[in-house]
N, C-alpha and C positions, 0 to 999 in steps of 0.2 A: 361427732363420729357418726357418719351416715349409716353404718352397718348395725346400729343398735348396741354396740359395745360401750362399755364404760370402764374407765381406769382412774385410780386415785392412789396417791401415797399416804393419805390420811388414815387415821384409826377409825374403824367402824365397829359398832356394837349391835348385837341382836337386841332390838328395842322391844318388839312385840311379835309374838307368833300366835295366831288365832286359828285353832283347829276348825271351829264351826264355819268360818269364812275362808279357810285355807289361805290365809295371807300371812306374809312375813315382811316386817319392816326392819331395815338396817339403817342405823343413824350414825352420822359422824358429827359430833358436837363442834362448836366453834372452838378453834385453837387459839385465835387471837381476836382482839376487838373488831378487826376489819374483816374477819372471816364470815362466811355464811354457813349455817347448818346444812348438811347434805342428808337427804332422806331417800332411800331406795325402797319402793314398795313392790313386792312380788305377789301376784295373785294366782290362784289355782295351784297352790303349792302341794304336791303329792307326797313330798318327803324331803328331808334335809339332813345333812351331816356336815356341821361346821362348828368351830369353836365360838364361844360367846364374844370374843374380841378378835377383830381382824386388823392386823397392821399392814395397811396397803391392800388394794382390792382391784382385781381385774374381772369384769363380768362380760361373758359372751353368750350368744344364743346359738344353740346347735340347730341343724336343719329340722324342719317339721317332720314328724313321724307319720306313718300311715294312718294313725287314728286322729290326725289333725293337731296333735300337741307337740310342742318342742321341749327342749330341756335348756335350762340356764345353768351355766357353769360359772361359779365364783371361785377364783384362785387368789390365794394370798401368798406372798413370798415366804420362804422358810425363815424361821427365827434365826437371828444372829447367834453365832456360837461364841461364848465368852470363855476364855481360858484363864 
């Protein structure tokens, strides 16, 4: 995806958040022996609001703001409703 977006149906977990370095690591462990672990590292994190486990993930970058920073949006599909 040339626009910097990322999308996956896998389960991701908040693996580490480091305040001092303002970094966030999301990790999707291997689901089968043939899979690869996926890691997404976000730098210069000013704030976050997300659950510790994400089932499916869509990441997109918003346009750069006047101060030279952008915002990354992580969306996860709503949970399935079981009746």
